[in-house]
N, C-alpha and C positions, 0 to 999 in steps of 0.2 A: 646308282644306274642298278638297275636289282642280273642280279642272273641266274638263268635259268639253267632251271633244275633236270640234270640227262637223269634216270634211272637205267639200271643194268637194265640188259636182258638174263635171264634166268638161265640156266650153263642144266644140259642136257646129261646126265653123268651115264643115266644109262644102265649098263654089265661096260664093266674092263675087259675091253679085245683084244690086251695083252697078252694076258696069259702069266702075269706077274705075280709068283705063291712063295713058301718062307718052307720050307723043308726043316725046322729047328727040327729038333727032340730036343726033349729034356734030360737033363743030366741025373736028376734023378727020379722015380715017380710017383711021391704019395696017394696020390687018389682022393677024392673029393672030401670037402671036410679040415676042420683042422686041434686038434684031440691032442693031447699027452707022449703018444704016442708016435703022431708025425713028428714034434717037434725033439722028443728021445732022436729018432731015427733021423731028420734033419744034423742035428747039433754031433751027432753022429760021425754021416756023412763027414760034413765041419774039420774035425780034430779040435770042438771048442774044449774048454779046460770045463770043470764039474761048474766049477764056480757062474760061469755064467751059464751052461743047463740047468742050477738052479737059480737064479736069478732071474731066465725068461719062465720057467714052473712060475 
């Protein structure tokens, strides 16, 4: 006997009405893009050894 397949009804998500938001602030803001200066800044902020910085560059 074949089972009858029931299609699920689409859910109307609309706007989220409970007001959830995330107030996460970045630890370090480097702006847009990735370049050598940003890599050096991130490495210094993390206290990485020189060899790791050179490896990343």
